[in-house]
C-alpha positions in Angstrom: 141.0 -57.1 -9.3 138.8 -59.0 -11.2 140.4 -62.3 -9.4 139.6 -61.0 -6.3 135.5 -60.2 -7.1 134.9 -63.2 -8.1 136.6 -65.1 -5.2 134.6 -62.9 -2.9 131.1 -63.5 -4.8 132.6 -67.9 -4.7 132.6 -67.5 -0.7 128.8 -66.0 -0.3 127.1 -68.4 -2.5 128.3 -71.4 -1.2 128.2 -70.6 2.3 125.6 -73.5 3.6 124.8 -72.6 6.8 123.4 -68.8 5.2 121.5 -70.6 2.8 119.5 -73.1 5.2 118.7 -70.0 7.4 117.1 -67.7 4.1 115.3 -70.8 3.2 113.7 -71.4 6.8 113.1 -67.5 7.3 110.9 -67.6 3.9 109.1 -70.7 4.5 108.4 -69.4 7.9 107.0 -66.2 6.3 105.3 -68.3 3.7 103.4 -70.4 6.5 101.9 -67.1 8.5 100.8 -65.4 5.3 98.9 -69.0 4.2 98.1 -69.5 8.1 96.8 -65.5 8.1 94.8 -66.3 4.8 93.2 -69.1 6.0 92.2 -67.8 9.1 91.1 -64.9 7.1 89.1 -67.1 4.7 88.0 -69.0 7.9 86.5 -65.6 9.5 84.5 -64.9 6.7 83.1 -68.4 6.0 82.1 -68.1 9.9 80.5 -64.5 9.3 78.8 -65.7 6.1 77.3 -68.8 7.0 77.1 -68.5 10.6 77.0 -64.9 11.9 75.1 -63.4 9.1 73.2 -66.9 8.2 69.7 -64.7 8.3 70.7 -61.8 6.7 71.5 -63.4 3.6 68.9 -65.8 4.2 66.6 -63.6 4.1 68.2 -61.8 1.1 68.1 -64.9 -1.1 64.8 -65.3 -0.1 63.8 -62.2 -1.4 65.4 -62.9 -4.8 63.5 -66.1 -5.4 60.1 -65.3 -3.4 57.9 -62.2 -3.6 55.0 -60.7 -2.2 52.4 -59.6 -4.3 49.6 -57.4 -3.3 45.9 -58.7 -4.2 44.3 -55.7 -4.8 40.4 -56.1 -3.1 37.3 -55.2 -5.0 35.9 -52.1 -4.6 32.4 -51.9 -3.0 29.2 -51.3 -5.3 27.0 -48.3 -4.6 23.1 -48.7 -5.2 20.1 -45.9 -4.8 17.5 -46.6 -2.9 15.7 -49.1 -4.5 18.7 -51.1 -5.3 19.4 -50.1 -9.0 23.6 -50.3 -9.3 25.2 -46.8 -9.7 28.9 -47.8 -9.6 29.9 -51.3 -10.5 33.5 -52.9 -11.1 33.4 -54.2 -15.1 36.7 -56.4 -16.1 39.0 -54.9 -18.1 42.8 -55.5 -18.5 46.0 -53.1 -18.2 49.7 -53.3 -18.7 52.2 -53.7 -16.0 55.7 -53.1 -16.1 58.2 -54.6 -12.9 60.9 -52.3 -13.5 64.0 -54.3 -12.2 63.2 -56.7 -14.7 63.5 -54.6 -17.8 66.9 -54.5 -19.0 66.3 -50.9 -21.1 63.3 -49.2 -19.1 63.1 -46.2 -21.9 63.8 -48.4 -24.9 61.0 -50.7 -24.1 58.1 -47.9 -22.8 59.3 -46.8 -26.9 58.6 -50.1 -28.2 55.2 -50.7 -26.7 54.3 -47.2 -27.7 54.8 -48.6 -31.1 52.5 -51.3 -30.3 49.5 -49.7 -28.5 48.5 -46.2 -27.7 50.3 -44.9 -25.3 50.0 -41.3 -24.3 52.4 -38.6 -22.9 50.1 -38.8 -19.7 50.0 -42.3 -19.5 54.1 -42.4 -19.3 54.0 -39.2 -16.5 51.7 -40.9 -14.4 53.9 -44.0 -14.7 56.9 -42.3 -14.1 55.2 -40.8 -10.8 54.1 -44.0 -9.6 57.5 -45.6 -9.9 59.2 -43.3 -8.3 57.3 -44.2 -4.9 57.1 -47.5 -5.9 59.7 -50.5 -4.7 61.8 -52.0 -8.3 60.2 -55.0 -7.9 56.6 -53.9 -7.8 54.3 -53.7 -10.6 53.8 -50.4 -11.9 50.6 -50.1 -14.4 51.7 -48.2 -17.8 48.1 -48.6 -19.6 44.3 -49.3 -18.5 41.4 -50.7 -20.0 43.7 -51.9 -22.8 41.3 -53.0 -26.3 40.9 -56.4 -27.5 43.2 -55.6 -30.1 45.5 -54.1 -27.8 45.9 -57.3 -25.7 46.2 -59.5 -28.7 48.9 -57.7 -30.1 51.2 -57.6 -27.1 50.3 -61.0 -26.4 52.1 -61.7 -29.5 55.2 -59.8 -29.0 55.1 -60.4 -25.4 58.3 -62.7 -25.2 60.5 -59.7 -26.3 59.0 -57.8 -23.5 60.7 -58.8 -20.0 59.1 -57.6 -17.2 56.4 -56.2 -18.9 52.9 -57.9 -18.4 49.6 -58.0 -19.3 47.2 -58.6 -15.9 42.9 -58.7 -15.2 42.0 -55.9 -14.1 38.3 -54.3 -12.4 37.3 -51.0 -13.6 34.8 -48.5 -12.1 31.9 -47.4 -14.4 28.8 -45.6 -13.4 26.1 -46.7 -15.7 23.9 -43.0 -15.2 27.3 -41.0 -15.9 26.4 -37.0 -16.0 22.9 -37.9 -14.0 25.0 -39.2 -10.9 28.2 -37.6 -11.1 27.8 -34.7 -8.4 26.7 -37.3 -5.9 28.8 -40.4 -6.1 31.9 -38.4 -7.4 34.8 -40.2 -9.7 38.3 -42.1 -9.0 41.2 -40.8 -9.5 44.9 -41.9 -9.2 46.2 -42.3 -5.9 48.4 -39.6 -4.6 50.9 -38.3 -1.4 47.7 -36.9 0.5 45.9 -40.7 0.1 49.0 -42.2 1.7 49.6 -39.8 4.1 47.0 -40.7 6.7 46.4 -44.5 6.2 49.3 -46.8 7.1 51.5 -48.4 5.3 50.5 -51.0 2.7 47.2 -49.5 2.6 47.1 -49.0 -1.0 49.4 -51.4 -2.0 48.2 -52.9 -5.2 45.6 -50.2 -6.0 46.1 -47.4 -8.5 42.9 -45.2 -8.0 41.0 -43.9 -5.2 37.6 -41.9 -4.6 38.2 -38.3 -5.9 34.5 -36.6 -4.8 31.2 -37.3 -3.8 30.6 -40.4 -2.0 33.6 -42.3 -3.6 35.6 -39.7 -1.4 34.0 -39.4 1.5 33.4 -43.3 2.0 36.5 -44.2 0.7 37.6 -46.2 3.2 34.4 -48.4 3.3 34.4 -48.9 -0.2 38.0 -49.4 -0.9 38.2 -52.7 0.9 41.8 -54.7 2.5 44.2 -55.7 0.4 45.6 -59.1 0.3 49.0 -60.7 -0.5 50.2 -63.7 -2.2 53.9 -65.1 -2.2 55.2 -66.2 -5.1 58.2 -68.0 -6.2 60.1 -66.4 -8.9 63.0 -67.2 -11.3 65.9 -65.6 -12.7 63.5 -63.9 -15.1 61.0 -62.3 -12.6 58.0 -64.9 -13.7 56.0 -66.8 -11.5 57.2 -70.5 -10.9 54.8 -71.0 -8.1 52.4 -69.6 -5.4 53.7 -70.6 -2.2 51.2 -68.9 0.2 47.8 -66.5 -0.2 45.8 -63.9 2.0 42.7 -63.2 -0.2 41.9 -59.9 -0.4 38.6 -58.1 1.8 36.1 -56.8 -0.5 35.0 -53.4 0.1 31.7 -52.7 1.4 28.6 -51.9 -0.4 26.5 -48.3 -0.2 23.0 -48.1 -0.4 22.2 -44.4 -1.1 19.0 -42.5 -0.4 19.2 -41.4 -3.6 16.3 -42.7 -5.9 17.7 -42.7 -9.3 13.9 -42.3 -11.1 13.6 -39.2 -8.9 17.2 -37.9 -10.2 16.4 -38.1 -13.6 13.4 -36.4 -13.4 14.9 -33.6 -11.9 17.7 -33.5 -14.1 15.1 -33.0 -16.8 13.1 -30.6 -15.2 16.1 -28.2 -14.7 17.6 -28.8 -18.1 18.8 -25.8 -19.7 19.5 -24.4 -16.7 22.8 -23.9 -15.0 21.5 -24.3 -11.5 20.3 -26.9 -8.9 17.7 -29.2 -6.8 18.1 -31.3 -3.4 14.7 -33.0 -2.7 14.9 -34.4 0.6 12.5 -36.8 2.7 11.1 -34.8 5.7 11.0 -37.7 7.9 14.6 -39.0 8.1 16.4 -36.4 5.9 17.4 -38.8 3.5 18.6 -36.9 0.2 16.4 -38.5 -2.8 17.7 -36.1 -5.7 20.6 -33.7 -5.7 20.9 -32.4 -9.0 24.1 -29.7 -10.0 23.7 -28.2 -13.4 25.5 -28.2 -15.8 27.1 -32.0 -15.2 30.0 -34.1 -16.3 30.4 -37.5 -17.4 32.2 -39.7 -14.3 33.7 -42.3 -16.2 36.0 -39.3 -18.2 38.2 -40.3 -15.1 38.7 -43.9 -14.5 42.1 -44.8 -15.6 42.9 -41.0 -15.9 41.4 -38.5 -18.2 42.6 -37.1 -21.2 44.2 -33.8 -21.2 42.0 -32.9 -24.0 38.6 -33.7 -22.1 40.4 -32.3 -19.1 40.9 -28.9 -20.5 37.4 -28.8 -21.5 35.5 -29.4 -18.3 37.8 -26.8 -16.6 37.3 -24.0 -19.4 33.5 -24.6 -19.9 32.2 -21.4 -18.3 29.0 -23.6 -17.1 32.0 -24.8 -14.5 30.0 -28.4 -14.9 33.1 -29.9 -12.3 31.7 -27.5 -9.5 28.9 -29.3 -7.3 26.3 -26.1 -6.7 24.1 -27.9 -4.5 26.8 -27.8 -1.9 29.2 -25.2 -2.8 27.5 -22.8 -4.3 26.0 -20.3 -2.2 23.5 -17.8 -3.3 21.3 -15.1 -1.6 18.2 -17.4 -0.7 15.9 -14.3 -1.4 12.2 -14.5 0.1 12.2 -18.0 0.5 13.5 -16.7 4.0 10.0 -15.4 4.9 8.3 -18.1 6.1 10.8 -18.8 8.7 11.0 -15.4 9.8 6.8 -15.6 9.7 7.1 -18.0 12.5 9.3 -15.8 14.3 7.1 -13.2 13.7 4.2 -15.0 15.1 6.6 -16.7 18.3 7.4 -13.1 19.1 3.9 -11.9 19.3 4.4 -8.5 17.2 1.7 -6.8 16.4 2.4 -7.1 12.6 1.2 -10.3 12.7 -2.5 -9.5 13.9 -2.7 -5.7 12.4 -1.1 -6.3 9.0 0.8 -3.9 7.6 0.2 -1.1 4.7 2.6 -1.5 2.1 2.5 1.5 -0.4 5.1 0.1 -2.5 8.0 1.3 -0.3 9.0 2.5 3.2 11.6 5.0 3.9 13.9 5.2 7.4 13.7 8.3 9.3 16.0 11.0 8.1 16.5 9.3 4.5 15.7 9.9 1.4 16.0 6.2 -0.4 13.0 4.3 -0.7 13.4 0.3 0.2 10.5 -0.8 -2.4 8.7 -3.6 -2.7 9.3 -5.5 -5.8 5.6 -4.6 -6.5 5.4 -0.8 -7.3 1.6 -0.1 -6.8 2.2 -1.9 -3.6 0.1 -4.8 -1.4 -2.3 -2.2 0.5 -3.1 -3.5 4.1 -1.4 -6.7 4.5 -1.0 -9.1 7.1 1.8 -12.0 7.7 -0.6 -14.7 5.3 -1.0 -12.5 2.7 2.5 -11.3 3.1 3.8 -14.3 2.6 1.6 -15.5 -0.2 2.3 -12.4 -2.1 6.2 -12.1 -1.2 5.2 -8.4 0.0 8.6 -6.7 0.9 7.2 -4.1 2.7 5.7 -6.4 5.4 8.9 -7.8 6.3 10.8 -4.5 6.2 8.8 -3.8 8.9 9.4 -6.8 10.5 12.6 -6.3 10.2 12.6 -3.3 12.6 10.5 -5.0 15.1 12.8 -7.7 14.8 16.6 -6.2 14.1 19.6 -8.0 12.6 20.6 -9.9 15.8 17.3 -11.9 16.1 16.9 -12.2 12.5 20.4 -14.4 12.6 19.1 -16.4 15.5 15.6 -17.3 13.6 18.3 -18.4 10.3 20.8 -19.9 12.3 17.8 -22.3 14.0 17.0 -23.1 10.5 20.5 -24.1 9.7 21.7 -21.5 7.7 25.6 -19.9 8.7 26.9 -23.6 8.9 27.7 -26.8 6.8 24.6 -29.2 7.1 26.9 -31.9 8.1 25.4 -34.1 5.1 27.8 -36.9 4.0 29.4 -35.6 0.9 33.0 -34.3 1.0 33.6 -30.1 0.8 30.2 -28.7 2.0 30.1 -24.9 2.1 28.2 -23.1 5.3 26.6 -19.9 3.8 26.7 -16.7 5.5 23.7 -15.3 7.8 25.2 -11.8 9.5 24.9 -10.0 12.4 26.5 -7.3 14.0 29.0 -9.0 16.0 30.2 -10.8 12.0 30.0 -7.0 10.8 32.8 -5.7 13.4 35.2 -8.9 13.1 35.1 -9.2 9.3 34.8 -6.1 8.1 35.9 -3.6 10.9 32.4 -1.9 10.1 29.3 -1.4 12.5 25.9 -2.2 11.0 23.2 0.0 9.6 19.4 -0.7 9.8 19.0 -0.2 6.1 21.2 -3.6 5.6 18.9 -5.1 8.2 15.9 -4.6 6.0 17.8 -5.8 2.7 19.1 -9.0 4.6 15.4 -9.4 5.8 14.5 -10.4 2.2 17.3 -13.0 2.0 19.9 -10.0 -0.2 22.6 -8.1 1.2 24.9 -10.7 2.8 23.2 -13.4 3.3 24.2 -16.8 1.2 22.7 -20.3 1.5 23.3 -23.4 -0.6 20.3 -25.1 -2.3 21.1 -28.3 0.4 20.8 -25.4 3.4 17.6 -24.2 1.5 15.9 -28.1 1.4 17.0 -28.4 4.9 15.1 -25.2 6.0 12.1 -26.8 3.6 12.3 -29.9 5.4 11.9 -28.3 9.1 9.3 -26.3 8.0 7.6 -29.5 6.5 8.0 -31.1 10.2 6.6 -28.4 11.8 10.2 -27.1 13.7 12.3 -30.4 14.0 15.2 -29.6 12.1 16.3 -32.2 9.5 20.0 -33.6 9.1 20.7 -34.4 5.5 22.1 -37.5 4.7 23.3 -39.8 1.7 23.9 -43.4 2.5 21.2 -44.9 4.2 23.4 -48.0 4.9 25.9 -50.5 4.1 26.5 -54.1 3.1 29.1 -56.3 4.8 29.8 -58.3 1.5 31.6 -61.1 3.0 28.9 -61.7 5.9 26.3 -60.6 4.0 25.1 -58.0 6.9 22.9 -55.1 6.3 23.5 -52.3 8.6 21.6 -49.1 8.6 23.2 -45.7 9.0 21.9 -44.5 12.1 20.2 -40.8 11.6 21.5 -38.1 13.6 18.7 -36.8 15.7 16.9 -33.3 14.9 16.6 -30.4 17.4 13.5 -28.4 17.5 13.7 -25.0 16.6 13.6 -23.0 20.2 10.2 -20.8 18.8 6.7 -21.1 17.8 3.5 -23.1 19.1 2.2 -25.8 16.8 -0.7 -23.2 15.7 2.1 -21.2 14.5 3.9 -23.2 12.4 0.3 -24.1 10.7 -0.5 -20.2 10.3 2.8 -20.6 8.1 2.3 -23.9 6.3 -1.3 -22.6 5.7 0.0 -19.3 3.9 3.0 -21.2 2.4 -0.1 -23.5 0.4 -1.3 -20.2 -0.7 1.6 -19.1 -2.4 0.9 -22.1 -4.7 -2.4 -22.7 -4.2 -4.6 -19.6 -4.2 -5.3 -17.0 -6.5 -2.5 -14.2 -6.1 0.1 -16.3 -4.5 2.9 -15.6 -6.2 3.7 -19.4 -7.4 -0.2 -20.2 -7.9 0.2 -20.7 -11.8 2.7 -23.5 -11.1 0.6 -25.2 -8.1 -2.9 -24.6 -8.8 -3.8 -27.6 -11.2 -1.8 -30.2 -8.6 -3.9 -33.1 -7.9 -2.3 -32.9 -4.1 -2.2 -29.7 -1.7 1.8 -28.9 -1.4 3.0 -25.6 0.0 5.9 -23.6 -1.5 7.4 -19.9 -1.8 9.5 -18.5 -4.7 12.2 -16.1 -4.4 14.1 -14.1 -6.5 17.5 -13.3 -5.8 19.8 -10.2 -7.3 22.8 -10.4 -9.0 23.8 -7.0 -8.5 22.6 -4.2 -6.9 20.1 -1.3 -8.2 20.2 2.8 -7.8 17.2 3.8 -5.7 15.2 5.0 -8.6 16.0 2.6 -11.1 13.9 -0.2 -11.9 14.6 -4.2 -13.2 13.6 -4.5 -16.5 14.9 -8.1 -17.2 15.0 -7.9 -21.1 17.3 -4.9 -20.8 19.6 -7.0 -18.4 22.7 -8.7 -20.1 21.9 -13.1 -19.0 24.8 -13.6 -16.5 23.3 -10.3 -14.6 19.6 -11.8 -14.7 18.4 -12.7 -11.2 18.5 -15.8 -9.5 15.2 -17.5 -9.1 14.4 -19.9 -6.0 11.7 -22.3 -4.8 11.3 -24.4 -1.9 8.2 -26.5 -1.6 6.9 -29.7 0.5 4.4 -32.0 -0.6 1.8 -33.3 0.9 0.6 -30.6 3.2 0.0 -32.9 5.9 2.2 -35.7 6.4 5.1 -34.1 4.0 7.1 -37.0 1.6 9.3 -35.3 0.3 10.4 -31.7 0.2 12.4 -29.5 -2.2 14.7 -26.5 -2.8 15.6 -25.2 -6.8 17.8 -22.5 -7.7 18.2 -21.3 -11.3 20.9 -19.3 -12.2 19.8 -16.0 -13.6 16.8 -17.8 -14.0 14.4 -14.2 -13.9 11.3 -14.0 -11.4 11.3 -17.3 -8.9 7.5 -17.5 -9.7 7.8 -17.9 -13.6 11.1 -20.3 -13.6 11.6 -21.8 -10.6 8.4 -22.7 -9.5 7.1 -24.9 -12.1 10.7 -26.8 -11.9 9.8 -27.4 -8.4 6.1 -28.7 -8.6 7.4 -31.3 -11.6 9.8 -32.4 -9.0 7.3 -32.9 -6.7 5.2 -34.7 -9.2 7.6 -36.8 -10.2 7.6 -38.2 -6.5 3.8 -38.2 -6.1 2.2 -39.1 -9.1 4.8 -40.9 -11.4 6.0 -43.0 -8.4 4.7 -46.2 -9.8 6.6 -45.6 -13.3 9.3 -48.1 -14.2 12.9 -46.9 -13.5 14.7 -45.6 -16.6 
């Protein structure tokens, strides 16, 4: 068996033809495989070098060349005399390119040991990093101190992807005095990016958050530029290939008079409330004060948690702009407006007068609608009713006019809807009517409510800005004024100064020139005739002016209850109001004052209004603070 097996093996190994065939087939297979591999390699080379050349060339270029945004310089803001109210100061910021940092969390921790980086800084950094591209520089800290810059510069070699860049930081020289007018800047968020073309905020970290900064954001922001730079493997810039410079934002010139603004702020010191002063002919806002206020510089680069908590929990609500958002019962300041309607309607009250016994009663009612003067004013005509603020006269007028005509009169002066001022978030107040109550409250209107509303109480609500607008309309004898804050824009590139076009005002649809003058004379009696409710503050004025006081209840009194200020908690005391304009002929300024819980309008608000008028008319030549 063994011999036979060996014999069979020997025959197969030495078959020459079989061996040649085997070798040839193996060579053929190897050649086919090699050919396939070569063909695949050629095909891949074709794809890389020919078909996808443009794509990979772009990627390669992207690794070597980067586009870096060049943030524009934000436009400056001036007052009407050219005093700088918002400027850009040079500063340094620390920024990181995430894809160039090997270990980002560790880098942040190491940086925290060198400079002060708060949890809010890291949170803001992470938020911005999530919406940025990996090769975009994301700021970690703004407004580095010189010491921090020096400390980082020494160790910079140990922080790849970390850089210190020169920056411009917004600054408000007058701080709290202009915070409610100019507003402040805050971090760019999704709302800012929603309605603007992509890349609008490239390189920018902040946008206007309130006031003029927010309303005129698109004009102030400018246009971002770009530079094309070549970088090395570590992301360091080797050279700049191409530059498209940014376009600086427009400068804005406000109608605000910072000297008057500071004087009005001083006049309202110690009070919560608001003052608005308007130039009647143009509608330009000369002063807009809301107290308490806040320092807008706290928000630049991100407000600290402690500062924000302090502001948001302050019972005085310093972040709340009372001038355009605060809604108050206008009180007796509406009486001159209704007085014009009284004369225009030819009602018998204007000539014959009304006997004021200190109260009126409606038929079939026991309730007494009382005058502020319990003993009454006696026989009172319209002029005296305005000068001494006789409620009973206007109760009778309310019965003659009815609530819907009262509604129409107040709406004609601008109440009940926003004035359209160029500031964000303005509220429109409220002027009630029968239809309004039925629609909103699902209730009928009661005649007693008309008596309450005619003296500016009840459902009536108005903002200080609306009060100032109505006062300016009185000063112009029935021509409605549209308030505005910005009077001109300046294109920095061309140096072109472009005045803003004022919105033409309509005319109040009633009242003759003589009737307007009659009401203005009555308002003059308020401040400069004995018996007027503001005579104490107006009698010594070196110029003739007109005014009207108002006292708005914060809570309702029972029929027989008497308001005694000393017995009422401070937060429940009446609001004090005053409106006025000066000089009597050719008025240059109209002012509205609201002092929250200030008590009597004649005692508290009228002297404040007088100080503002003095500041504009008498101290005009004094130096700007």
